[in-house]
N, C-alpha and C positions, 0 to 999 in steps of 0.2 A: 743535709750535712749532719753527721753524727756528733753528738756532744762528747767531750773527753770524759773518761772515767774519773770520778771523784777520788782523790787520794785521802788515806786516813791520816789523822793527826799522829805524829810520832810520840806524843805524850799520853793522850787519852783514847786514841783510836777513833774519835768522832770524825765525821766528814769535814774536810777542809774546804774553805772558800778560796778560790785562786783568782787573782787579778793579774793581767799581763798588759804592760804598756811598752811601746817602742820608744827608747830614749837614745838618740844619736845612732840609730842603726842597730841597737842591741835590745834584746828583750829583757825588761826588768819585771820579775815575777814576785808577787807577794802572796804568801799562803797564810791564811788566818783561821784559827779554830774558835768558833763561837762558844764552845763548851768550856774550854780551859784558858782561853785568851792567849794561846801560843801564836807567835807570828815568826815567819822566816822570810828572808829575801834572797833572791838569786839574780845575778846580772851576767848575761852571756855565758850561762852554764856554771858559774862559780858562786858558792855561798858567800854572802856579804852580810854585814850588820846594818842596823837601821841608819846609823850615822853615815856610812858609805853610800847607802841608797839615797838619802836626802842630799848629800853632797853632789852626787852624780846628777840627780834630777834638777837641783838648783842651778848647777853650772850650765846645763844645756837649756833649761827653760829661760834663764837669764840671757843667754846668747840669742835665743829666738825673739825675746822681747826687745832687745837692743836693735835687732835687725828689722823690727817692725812686722814680724810674721804673726 
């Protein structure tokens, strides 16, 4: 399996670290630059802010905890 091509940081052009998790059937992607500390979040193809990302994860993680999953 081929690894995806690393994306450049939009601020300093260094290589971004990308993390992807599935939350309630949607991909939540965080991109982070270790050089300039820029971070971006995307949910289901839409750019979102940190607060929206945390709200989405908290809502769905809490639902799983209550269900005993």
